[in-house]
N, CA, C and O atoms as CSV, one atom per row, in Angstrom:
chain,resi,resn,atom,element,x,y,z
A,1,MET,N,N,73.916,192.017,74.148
A,1,MET,CA,C,74.349,191.337,75.449
A,1,MET,C,C,74.763,190.044,74.840
A,1,MET,O,O,75.854,189.477,74.904
A,2,ARG,N,N,73.409,189.616,74.093
A,2,ARG,CA,C,73.577,187.871,73.586
A,2,ARG,C,C,74.961,188.068,72.626
A,2,ARG,O,O,75.439,186.977,72.315
A,3,HIS,N,N,75.494,188.907,72.243
A,3,HIS,CA,C,76.770,189.148,71.878
A,3,HIS,C,C,78.077,188.896,72.772
A,3,HIS,O,O,79.122,188.291,72.535
A,4,HIS,N,N,77.647,189.542,73.806
A,4,HIS,CA,C,79.025,189.381,74.948
A,4,HIS,C,C,78.865,187.807,75.163
A,4,HIS,O,O,79.779,187.078,74.779
A,5,LEU,N,N,77.791,187.292,75.735
A,5,LEU,CA,C,77.734,186.231,76.362
A,5,LEU,C,C,78.512,185.065,75.235
A,5,LEU,O,O,79.384,184.256,75.552
A,6,ARG,N,N,78.012,185.227,74.092
A,6,ARG,CA,C,79.158,184.266,72.920
A,6,ARG,C,C,79.959,184.563,73.104
A,6,ARG,O,O,80.576,183.662,73.671
A,7,ALA,N,N,80.696,185.657,72.964
A,7,ALA,CA,C,81.734,185.894,72.833
A,7,ALA,C,C,82.749,185.288,74.567
A,7,ALA,O,O,83.884,184.816,74.499
A,8,ALA,N,N,82.169,185.428,75.590
A,8,ALA,CA,C,82.511,185.256,76.769
A,8,ALA,C,C,82.910,183.908,76.925
A,8,ALA,O,O,83.919,183.467,77.477
A,9,LEU,N,N,81.555,183.040,76.106
A,9,LEU,CA,C,81.834,181.575,76.095
A,9,LEU,C,C,82.633,181.097,74.783
A,9,LEU,O,O,82.747,179.872,74.746
A,10,VAL,N,N,83.121,181.671,73.868
A,10,VAL,CA,C,84.118,181.572,72.560
A,10,VAL,C,C,85.358,181.504,73.512
A,10,VAL,O,O,85.964,180.441,73.653
A,11,ILE,N,N,85.781,182.802,74.255
A,11,ILE,CA,C,86.932,182.838,74.679
A,11,ILE,C,C,86.771,181.501,75.967
A,11,ILE,O,O,87.435,180.496,75.712
A,12,LEU,N,N,86.152,181.477,76.950
A,12,LEU,CA,C,85.864,180.093,77.619
A,12,LEU,C,C,86.756,178.790,76.754
A,12,LEU,O,O,87.949,178.487,76.744
A,13,ALA,N,N,85.674,178.281,76.138
A,13,ALA,CA,C,85.907,177.333,74.786
A,13,ALA,C,C,87.355,177.189,74.561
A,13,ALA,O,O,87.952,176.247,75.083
A,14,ILE,N,N,88.019,178.123,73.761
A,14,ILE,CA,C,89.185,178.275,73.322
A,14,ILE,C,C,90.507,177.635,74.327
A,14,ILE,O,O,91.546,177.017,74.095
A,15,PHE,N,N,89.943,178.070,75.332
A,15,PHE,CA,C,91.138,177.975,76.752
A,15,PHE,C,C,90.721,176.487,77.301
A,15,PHE,O,O,91.441,175.984,78.164
A,16,ALA,N,N,89.597,175.786,76.830
A,16,ALA,CA,C,89.168,174.699,78.107
A,16,ALA,C,C,89.659,174.034,77.904
A,16,ALA,O,O,89.537,173.556,79.031
A,17,ALA,N,N,90.602,172.968,77.161
A,17,ALA,CA,C,91.205,171.612,77.100
A,17,ALA,C,C,92.328,171.939,76.219
A,17,ALA,O,O,92.197,172.792,75.342
A,18,GLN,N,N,93.773,171.109,76.464
A,18,GLN,CA,C,94.483,170.890,75.915
A,18,GLN,C,C,94.352,169.749,75.473
A,18,GLN,O,O,93.538,169.024,76.045
A,19,GLY,N,N,95.180,169.173,74.209
A,19,GLY,CA,C,95.326,167.587,74.111
A,19,GLY,C,C,96.680,167.469,73.622
A,19,GLY,O,O,97.512,168.253,73.166
A,20,PRO,N,N,96.615,165.951,73.921
A,20,PRO,CA,C,98.215,165.098,73.564
A,20,PRO,C,C,98.890,165.558,72.689
A,20,PRO,O,O,98.224,166.160,71.846
A,21,ALA,N,N,100.594,165.522,72.413
A,21,ALA,CA,C,101.124,166.059,71.389
A,21,ALA,C,C,100.969,165.021,70.148
A,21,ALA,O,O,100.906,165.390,68.975
A,22,ASN,N,N,100.925,163.889,70.509
A,22,ASN,CA,C,100.798,163.191,69.664
A,22,ASN,C,C,99.302,162.517,68.777
A,22,ASN,O,O,99.091,161.631,67.949
A,23,ALA,N,N,98.674,163.311,69.363
A,23,ALA,CA,C,97.395,163.338,68.715
A,23,ALA,C,C,96.794,163.778,67.193
A,23,ALA,O,O,97.294,164.815,66.759
A,24,ALA,N,N,96.039,163.289,66.545
A,24,ALA,CA,C,95.420,163.674,65.126
A,24,ALA,C,C,94.423,164.315,65.560
A,24,ALA,O,O,93.820,163.685,66.429
A,25,THR,N,N,93.860,165.623,65.242
A,25,THR,CA,C,93.082,166.401,65.592
A,25,THR,C,C,91.956,166.303,64.595
A,25,THR,O,O,92.243,165.970,63.445
A,26,ALA,N,N,91.169,166.465,64.797
A,26,ALA,CA,C,89.882,166.260,63.731
A,26,ALA,C,C,88.558,167.450,63.893
A,26,ALA,O,O,88.280,167.092,65.037
A,27,VAL,N,N,88.086,167.974,63.766
A,27,VAL,CA,C,86.585,168.771,64.152
A,27,VAL,C,C,85.379,168.525,63.335
A,27,VAL,O,O,85.280,168.345,62.121
A,28,ALA,N,N,84.509,168.556,64.240
A,28,ALA,CA,C,83.338,168.325,64.213
A,28,ALA,C,C,82.489,169.615,64.158
A,28,ALA,O,O,82.597,170.326,65.157
A,29,ILE,N,N,81.606,170.082,63.111
A,29,ILE,CA,C,80.970,171.256,63.514
A,29,ILE,C,C,79.203,170.688,63.246
A,29,ILE,O,O,79.004,169.974,62.264
A,30,GLY,N,N,78.353,170.949,63.900
A,30,GLY,CA,C,76.892,171.035,64.213
A,30,GLY,C,C,76.777,171.505,65.175
A,30,GLY,O,O,77.635,171.840,65.992
A,31,THR,N,N,75.111,171.634,65.209
A,31,THR,CA,C,74.426,171.720,66.259
A,31,THR,C,C,74.111,170.440,67.447
A,31,THR,O,O,74.121,169.227,67.234
A,32,ILE,N,N,73.917,170.948,68.362
A,32,ILE,CA,C,73.895,169.481,69.620
A,32,ILE,C,C,72.593,168.729,69.834
A,32,ILE,O,O,71.604,169.344,70.230
A,33,VAL,N,N,72.548,167.351,69.574
A,33,VAL,CA,C,71.423,166.419,69.377
A,33,VAL,C,C,71.342,166.166,70.704
A,33,VAL,O,O,70.351,166.697,71.204
A,34,THR,N,N,71.947,165.613,71.386
A,34,THR,CA,C,72.044,165.175,72.842
A,34,THR,C,C,73.064,165.653,73.682
A,34,THR,O,O,74.240,165.655,73.321
A,35,LEU,N,N,72.630,166.123,74.956
A,35,LEU,CA,C,73.286,166.820,75.667
A,35,LEU,C,C,73.070,165.582,77.536
A,35,LEU,O,O,71.952,165.482,78.041
A,36,SER,N,N,73.872,165.116,77.954
A,36,SER,CA,C,73.409,164.405,78.934
A,36,SER,C,C,74.921,164.673,80.119
A,36,SER,O,O,76.110,164.457,79.885
A,37,ALA,N,N,74.349,165.136,81.218
A,37,ALA,CA,C,75.310,165.206,82.484
A,37,ALA,C,C,75.136,164.504,83.721
A,37,ALA,O,O,74.128,164.717,84.395
A,38,SER,N,N,75.986,163.715,84.079
A,38,SER,CA,C,75.784,162.467,84.978
A,38,SER,C,C,76.523,162.918,86.723
A,38,SER,O,O,77.528,163.615,86.862
A,39,SER,N,N,75.764,162.345,87.797
A,39,SER,CA,C,76.954,161.979,88.447
A,39,SER,C,C,77.402,160.912,88.307
A,39,SER,O,O,77.028,160.096,87.465
A,40,ASN,N,N,78.849,160.665,89.653
A,40,ASN,CA,C,79.257,159.966,89.800
A,40,ASN,C,C,78.623,158.186,90.086
A,40,ASN,O,O,79.112,157.070,89.911
A,41,ILE,N,N,77.526,158.621,90.517
A,41,ILE,CA,C,77.022,157.274,90.914
A,41,ILE,C,C,76.195,157.227,89.839
A,41,ILE,O,O,76.357,156.007,89.826
A,42,SER,N,N,75.219,157.468,88.626
A,42,SER,CA,C,74.877,156.934,87.763
A,42,SER,C,C,75.598,156.894,86.204
A,42,SER,O,O,75.009,156.499,85.197
A,43,ALA,N,N,76.783,157.315,86.239
A,43,ALA,CA,C,77.787,157.258,85.236
A,43,ALA,C,C,78.857,156.106,85.326
A,43,ALA,O,O,79.072,155.471,86.359
A,44,PRO,N,N,79.451,155.926,84.224
A,44,PRO,CA,C,80.922,155.111,84.395
A,44,PRO,C,C,81.713,155.884,84.925
A,44,PRO,O,O,82.477,155.279,85.677
A,45,ALA,N,N,81.961,157.418,84.862
A,45,ALA,CA,C,83.483,157.755,85.457
A,45,ALA,C,C,82.579,159.291,86.220
A,45,ALA,O,O,81.416,159.579,85.935
A,46,ALA,N,N,83.103,159.765,86.802
A,46,ALA,CA,C,82.677,160.728,87.540
A,46,ALA,C,C,82.646,162.225,86.828
A,46,ALA,O,O,83.463,162.701,86.040
A,47,GLU,N,N,81.236,162.907,87.453
A,47,GLU,CA,C,81.210,163.976,86.753
A,47,GLU,C,C,80.835,163.796,84.948
A,47,GLU,O,O,80.882,164.811,84.252
A,48,MET,N,N,80.553,162.736,84.454
A,48,MET,CA,C,80.435,162.672,83.129
A,48,MET,C,C,79.259,163.419,82.569
A,48,MET,O,O,78.128,163.533,83.040
A,49,VAL,N,N,80.017,164.136,80.930
A,49,VAL,CA,C,78.999,164.604,80.328
A,49,VAL,C,C,79.054,163.898,78.583
A,49,VAL,O,O,80.100,163.671,77.975
A,50,ILE,N,N,78.081,163.731,78.214
A,50,ILE,CA,C,78.589,162.969,76.631
A,50,ILE,C,C,77.426,163.766,75.583
A,50,ILE,O,O,76.196,163.743,75.615
A,51,PHE,N,N,77.848,164.076,75.174
A,51,PHE,CA,C,76.660,164.867,73.775
A,51,PHE,C,C,77.024,164.467,72.290
A,51,PHE,O,O,78.099,163.870,72.263
A,52,ASN,N,N,76.578,164.586,71.337
A,52,ASN,CA,C,76.725,164.254,70.096
A,52,ASN,C,C,75.804,165.531,69.250
A,52,ASN,O,O,74.732,166.067,69.530
A,53,LEU,N,N,76.499,165.668,68.422
A,53,LEU,CA,C,76.239,166.264,67.088
A,53,LEU,C,C,75.545,166.136,66.424
A,53,LEU,O,O,75.229,164.949,66.499
A,54,SER,N,N,74.677,166.866,65.297
A,54,SER,CA,C,73.998,166.543,64.155
A,54,SER,C,C,74.747,165.920,62.932
A,54,SER,O,O,74.293,165.105,62.128
A,55,THR,N,N,76.107,166.531,62.970
A,55,THR,CA,C,77.644,165.578,62.173
A,55,THR,C,C,78.175,164.831,62.677
A,55,THR,O,O,79.171,164.176,62.369
A,56,GLN,N,N,77.403,164.854,63.728
A,56,GLN,CA,C,78.440,163.561,64.596
A,56,GLN,C,C,79.498,162.742,63.529
A,56,GLN,O,O,79.328,162.648,62.314
A,57,PRO,N,N,80.612,162.187,64.300
A,57,PRO,CA,C,81.411,161.325,63.124
A,57,PRO,C,C,80.717,160.048,63.940
A,57,PRO,O,O,80.154,160.017,65.034
A,58,ALA,N,N,81.075,158.676,62.648
A,58,ALA,CA,C,80.854,157.843,63.363
A,58,ALA,C,C,81.866,156.954,63.980
A,58,ALA,O,O,83.069,156.874,63.728
A,59,ALA,N,N,81.029,156.197,64.975
A,59,ALA,CA,C,82.100,155.652,66.275
A,59,ALA,C,C,83.463,155.459,65.514
A,59,ALA,O,O,84.540,155.960,65.839
A,60,SER,N,N,83.252,154.772,64.615
A,60,SER,CA,C,84.328,153.853,63.847
A,60,SER,C,C,85.182,154.461,63.229
A,60,SER,O,O,86.073,153.882,62.609
A,61,ALA,N,N,85.038,155.954,63.300
A,61,ALA,CA,C,85.863,156.778,62.640
A,61,ALA,C,C,86.699,157.781,63.739
A,61,ALA,O,O,87.235,158.824,63.364
A,62,THR,N,N,86.727,157.329,65.085
A,62,THR,CA,C,87.263,158.280,65.657
A,62,THR,C,C,88.484,157.370,66.354
A,62,THR,O,O,89.277,158.073,66.982
A,63,GLY,N,N,88.759,156.048,66.361
A,63,GLY,CA,C,89.991,155.257,66.600
A,63,GLY,C,C,89.702,155.199,68.271
A,63,GLY,O,O,90.672,155.171,69.028
A,64,CYS,N,N,88.438,155.184,68.764
A,64,CYS,CA,C,88.197,154.942,70.432
A,64,CYS,C,C,87.162,153.740,70.190
A,64,CYS,O,O,86.555,153.511,69.144
A,65,SER,N,N,87.100,153.052,71.345
A,65,SER,CA,C,86.477,151.905,71.391
A,65,SER,C,C,85.013,151.696,71.520
A,65,SER,O,O,84.387,150.643,71.398
A,66,ALA,N,N,84.384,153.424,71.909
A,66,ALA,CA,C,83.322,152.950,72.348
A,66,ALA,C,C,82.445,152.468,71.128
A,66,ALA,O,O,83.017,152.766,70.079
A,67,PRO,N,N,81.173,151.783,70.908
A,67,PRO,CA,C,80.268,151.524,69.925
A,67,PRO,C,C,79.315,152.909,69.719
A,67,PRO,O,O,79.035,153.000,68.524
A,68,ALA,N,N,78.851,153.787,70.343
A,68,ALA,CA,C,77.691,154.871,70.146
A,68,ALA,C,C,78.579,156.056,69.552
A,68,ALA,O,O,79.770,155.857,69.794
A,69,PRO,N,N,78.404,156.907,69.039
A,69,PRO,CA,C,78.668,157.890,68.433
A,69,PRO,C,C,78.668,159.279,69.189
A,69,PRO,O,O,78.066,160.241,68.711
A,70,TYR,N,N,79.345,159.356,70.356
A,70,TYR,CA,C,79.370,160.337,71.127
A,70,TYR,C,C,80.620,161.209,71.524
A,70,TYR,O,O,81.564,160.800,70.848
A,71,PHE,N,N,80.997,162.202,72.309
A,71,PHE,CA,C,81.764,162.684,72.442
A,71,PHE,C,C,81.565,162.386,74.202
A,71,PHE,O,O,80.510,162.003,74.706
A,72,ALA,N,N,82.730,162.640,74.891
A,72,ALA,CA,C,82.783,162.607,76.445
A,72,ALA,C,C,83.586,163.491,77.008
A,72,ALA,O,O,84.472,164.045,76.356
A,73,ILE,N,N,83.380,163.723,78.249
A,73,ILE,CA,C,83.802,165.155,79.235
A,73,ILE,C,C,83.901,164.327,80.278
A,73,ILE,O,O,82.901,163.717,80.659
A,74,SER,N,N,85.183,164.170,80.931
A,74,SER,CA,C,84.648,163.164,82.303
A,74,SER,C,C,86.231,163.696,83.327
A,74,SER,O,O,87.145,164.370,82.853
A,75,ALA,N,N,86.181,163.257,84.525
A,75,ALA,CA,C,87.129,163.700,85.327
A,75,ALA,C,C,88.357,162.935,84.784
A,75,ALA,O,O,89.458,163.469,84.921
A,76,ALA,N,N,88.249,161.526,84.075
A,76,ALA,CA,C,89.500,161.341,83.396
A,76,ALA,C,C,90.154,161.658,82.264
A,76,ALA,O,O,91.338,161.457,81.992
A,77,SER,N,N,89.110,162.286,81.468
A,77,SER,CA,C,89.485,163.104,80.275
A,77,SER,C,C,90.045,164.463,80.537
A,77,SER,O,O,91.130,164.751,80.033
A,78,VAL,N,N,89.335,165.419,81.361
A,78,VAL,CA,C,89.528,166.597,81.416
A,78,VAL,C,C,89.894,166.870,83.038
A,78,VAL,O,O,88.840,167.073,83.640
A,79,THR,N,N,90.948,166.930,83.841
A,79,THR,CA,C,90.827,167.057,84.946
A,79,THR,C,C,90.915,167.965,85.866
A,79,THR,O,O,91.288,167.760,87.021
A,80,ASP,N,N,90.504,169.238,85.297
A,80,ASP,CA,C,90.533,170.219,85.974
A,80,ASP,C,C,88.734,170.706,86.309
A,80,ASP,O,O,88.121,171.057,85.302
A,81,ALA,N,N,88.229,170.716,87.169
A,81,ALA,CA,C,87.114,170.572,87.411
A,81,ALA,C,C,86.623,171.638,86.616
A,81,ALA,O,O,85.919,171.446,85.625
A,82,ALA,N,N,87.006,172.865,87.059
A,82,ALA,CA,C,86.402,174.225,86.402
A,82,ALA,C,C,86.556,174.299,84.752
A,82,ALA,O,O,86.193,175.255,84.065
A,83,THR,N,N,87.104,173.218,84.321
A,83,THR,CA,C,87.469,173.418,82.627
A,83,THR,C,C,86.028,172.769,82.452
A,83,THR,O,O,85.155,173.442,81.904
A,84,ARG,N,N,85.732,171.396,82.928
A,84,ARG,CA,C,84.875,170.626,82.847
A,84,ARG,C,C,83.421,171.117,82.746
A,84,ARG,O,O,82.610,170.875,81.852
A,85,ARG,N,N,83.228,172.047,84.135
A,85,ARG,CA,C,82.239,173.096,84.169
A,85,ARG,C,C,82.082,174.438,83.098
A,85,ARG,O,O,81.091,174.931,82.560
A,86,ASP,N,N,82.925,174.639,83.073
A,86,ASP,CA,C,83.322,175.696,81.477
A,86,ASP,C,C,82.444,175.130,80.353
A,86,ASP,O,O,81.490,175.612,79.743
A,87,MET,N,N,83.200,173.719,80.265
A,87,MET,CA,C,82.591,173.082,78.709
A,87,MET,C,C,80.963,172.999,78.880
A,87,MET,O,O,80.049,173.548,78.263
A,88,LEU,N,N,80.983,172.282,79.738
A,88,LEU,CA,C,79.546,171.860,80.108
A,88,LEU,C,C,78.364,173.281,79.731
A,88,LEU,O,O,77.356,173.192,79.029
A,89,ALA,N,N,78.939,174.674,80.526
A,89,ALA,CA,C,78.087,175.453,80.375
A,89,ALA,C,C,77.956,176.104,78.847
A,89,ALA,O,O,77.057,176.778,78.344
A,90,VAL,N,N,79.273,175.607,78.294
A,90,VAL,CA,C,78.984,176.367,76.676
A,90,VAL,C,C,78.101,175.298,75.744
A,90,VAL,O,O,77.436,175.605,74.755
A,91,LEU,N,N,78.226,174.294,76.173
A,91,LEU,CA,C,77.256,173.017,75.338
A,91,LEU,C,C,75.897,173.507,75.569
A,91,LEU,O,O,75.121,173.722,74.639
A,92,MET,N,N,75.474,173.765,77.338
A,92,MET,CA,C,74.519,174.128,77.346
A,92,MET,C,C,73.670,175.642,76.910
A,92,MET,O,O,72.494,175.927,76.684
A,93,ALA,N,N,74.675,176.228,76.929
A,93,ALA,CA,C,74.070,177.714,76.233
A,93,ALA,C,C,73.735,177.193,74.776
A,93,ALA,O,O,72.584,177.312,74.357
A,94,ALA,N,N,74.858,176.539,73.894
A,94,ALA,CA,C,74.780,176.364,72.493
A,94,ALA,C,C,73.107,175.418,72.217
A,94,ALA,O,O,72.097,175.684,71.566
A,95,ARG,N,N,73.473,174.387,72.995
A,95,ARG,CA,C,72.123,173.661,73.268
A,95,ARG,C,C,70.625,174.577,73.360
A,95,ARG,O,O,69.737,174.396,72.527
A,96,VAL,N,N,70.532,175.269,74.143
A,96,VAL,CA,C,69.537,176.363,74.330
A,96,VAL,C,C,69.364,177.025,73.605
A,96,VAL,O,O,68.221,177.344,73.280
A,97,ALA,N,N,70.424,177.500,73.059
A,97,ALA,CA,C,70.099,178.659,71.571
A,97,ALA,C,C,70.161,178.221,70.714
A,97,ALA,O,O,70.124,179.055,69.809
A,98,GLY,N,N,70.270,177.006,70.296
A,98,GLY,CA,C,70.058,176.088,69.088
A,98,GLY,C,C,71.274,176.336,67.839
A,98,GLY,O,O,71.163,176.210,66.620
A,99,LEU,N,N,72.536,176.762,68.729
A,99,LEU,CA,C,73.838,177.359,68.454
A,99,LEU,C,C,74.569,176.248,67.876
A,99,LEU,O,O,74.683,175.152,68.424
A,100,THR,N,N,75.222,176.667,66.386
A,100,THR,CA,C,76.258,175.707,65.666
A,100,THR,C,C,77.487,175.647,66.739
A,100,THR,O,O,77.799,176.758,67.168
A,101,VAL,N,N,78.304,174.454,67.291
A,101,VAL,CA,C,79.629,174.344,67.716
A,101,VAL,C,C,80.485,173.718,66.884
A,101,VAL,O,O,80.154,172.825,66.104
A,102,LEU,N,N,81.691,174.198,67.034
A,102,LEU,CA,C,83.103,173.406,66.642
A,102,LEU,C,C,83.574,172.662,67.752
A,102,LEU,O,O,83.816,173.160,68.852
A,103,VAL,N,N,83.722,171.292,67.413
A,103,VAL,CA,C,84.397,170.759,68.718
A,103,VAL,C,C,85.713,169.786,67.729
A,103,VAL,O,O,85.705,169.326,66.587
A,104,SER,N,N,86.698,169.790,68.790
A,104,SER,CA,C,88.043,169.505,67.936
A,104,SER,C,C,88.239,168.171,69.107
A,104,SER,O,O,87.987,168.307,70.304
A,105,TYR,N,N,88.687,167.020,68.543
A,105,TYR,CA,C,89.086,165.810,69.129
A,105,TYR,C,C,89.998,165.264,68.239
A,105,TYR,O,O,90.369,165.803,67.196
A,106,ASP,N,N,90.504,163.731,68.845
A,106,ASP,CA,C,91.579,163.174,68.435
A,106,ASP,C,C,91.185,162.033,67.553
A,106,ASP,O,O,90.811,161.063,68.213
A,107,ASN,N,N,91.156,161.853,66.206
A,107,ASN,CA,C,90.534,161.066,65.423
A,107,ASN,C,C,91.604,159.736,65.301
A,107,ASN,O,O,91.398,158.869,64.453
A,108,ALA,N,N,92.534,159.680,66.048
A,108,ALA,CA,C,93.475,158.491,65.963
A,108,ALA,C,C,93.364,157.537,67.128
A,108,ALA,O,O,94.130,156.577,67.211
A,109,GLY,N,N,92.365,157.791,68.091
A,109,GLY,CA,C,92.339,157.164,69.259
A,109,GLY,C,C,93.658,157.591,70.319
A,109,GLY,O,O,94.001,157.115,71.401
A,110,ALA,N,N,94.084,158.438,69.686
A,110,ALA,CA,C,95.109,158.362,71.491
A,110,ALA,C,C,94.548,159.073,72.625
A,110,ALA,O,O,95.111,158.932,73.711
A,111,TYR,N,N,93.482,159.848,72.533
A,111,TYR,CA,C,93.218,160.624,73.309
A,111,TYR,C,C,91.530,160.165,73.333
A,111,TYR,O,O,90.710,160.737,72.616
A,112,CYS,N,N,91.175,159.072,74.250
A,112,CYS,CA,C,90.007,158.566,74.358
A,112,CYS,C,C,89.396,159.022,76.009
A,112,CYS,O,O,90.200,159.444,76.840
A,113,ASP,N,N,88.311,158.917,76.254
A,113,ASP,CA,C,87.820,159.080,77.536
A,113,ASP,C,C,87.736,157.334,78.240
A,113,ASP,O,O,87.489,156.357,77.534
A,114,VAL,N,N,87.948,157.277,79.437
A,114,VAL,CA,C,87.900,155.853,80.072
A,114,VAL,C,C,86.658,154.564,79.728
A,114,VAL,O,O,86.702,153.342,79.871
A,115,THR,N,N,85.224,155.809,79.048
A,115,THR,CA,C,84.456,155.255,78.939
A,115,THR,C,C,84.560,154.635,77.281
A,115,THR,O,O,83.687,153.872,76.867
A,116,GLY,N,N,85.730,155.065,76.407
A,116,GLY,CA,C,86.084,154.521,75.109
A,116,GLY,C,C,85.289,155.807,74.191
A,116,GLY,O,O,85.179,155.498,73.005
A,117,TYR,N,N,84.900,156.754,74.433
A,117,TYR,CA,C,84.341,157.598,73.605
A,117,TYR,C,C,85.384,159.272,73.605
A,117,TYR,O,O,85.762,160.003,74.520
A,118,PRO,N,N,85.537,159.320,72.165
A,118,PRO,CA,C,86.463,160.332,72.159
A,118,PRO,C,C,86.372,161.336,73.165
A,118,PRO,O,O,85.231,161.577,73.560
A,119,ALA,N,N,87.487,162.096,73.762
A,119,ALA,CA,C,87.829,163.074,74.618
A,119,ALA,C,C,87.624,164.000,73.426
A,119,ALA,O,O,87.810,163.938,72.211
A,120,VAL,N,N,86.955,165.271,74.685
A,120,VAL,CA,C,87.419,166.573,73.472
A,120,VAL,C,C,88.180,167.780,74.056
A,120,VAL,O,O,88.052,168.363,75.132
A,121,TYR,N,N,89.126,168.001,72.870
A,121,TYR,CA,C,89.968,169.270,73.203
A,121,TYR,C,C,89.404,170.424,73.564
A,121,TYR,O,O,89.622,170.901,74.677
A,122,THR,N,N,88.401,171.172,72.433
A,122,THR,CA,C,87.898,172.361,72.477
A,122,THR,C,C,86.589,172.579,71.952
A,122,THR,O,O,86.311,172.399,70.766
A,123,ILE,N,N,85.692,173.007,72.921
A,123,ILE,CA,C,84.298,173.589,72.075
A,123,ILE,C,C,84.221,174.747,72.193
A,123,ILE,O,O,84.273,175.335,73.273
A,124,MET,N,N,84.009,175.555,70.488
A,124,MET,CA,C,83.776,176.736,70.573
A,124,MET,C,C,82.444,176.820,69.561
A,124,MET,O,O,82.307,176.306,68.451
A,125,ILE,N,N,81.500,177.655,70.336
A,125,ILE,CA,C,80.225,178.294,69.570
A,125,ILE,C,C,80.516,178.952,68.422
A,125,ILE,O,O,81.121,180.019,68.529
A,126,GLN,N,N,80.185,178.503,67.212
A,126,GLN,CA,C,80.043,179.377,65.739
A,126,GLN,C,C,78.739,180.360,65.726
A,126,GLN,O,O,77.569,180.320,66.106
A,127,ALA,N,N,79.313,180.947,65.299
A,127,ALA,CA,C,78.210,183.039,65.192
A,127,ALA,C,C,77.278,182.024,63.647
A,127,ALA,O,O,77.823,181.591,62.631
A,128,ASN,N,N,76.252,181.960,63.918
A,128,ASN,CA,C,75.272,181.220,63.109
A,128,ASN,C,C,74.916,182.873,61.996
A,128,ASN,O,O,74.099,182.834,61.076
């Protein structure tokens, strides 16, 4: 059963987001250290999720303006609500199970969330 859950989550993550054509895609692989989901009342952007990895790239290496090293998912960067929900589900499953994730993002600053954090293209759970 656990194998089927992993496979389903990986498939969801693969189709979760697409990045702009002019972006320089980079990949970070690690376990989730911090995961925070906020409403539009307590966050600078509606339905905002921020997270970081055990191997999080330095904020200065992402090309975005945020001073702290996190990734962001919000209505501004991932406009489809179902996709945001699926990405959060993948993150929560990986966090609870302690699994490694692969996160693709733009490291040239072409795809940043309105909060200044790098926005996420894809999240995939890696087999441990």
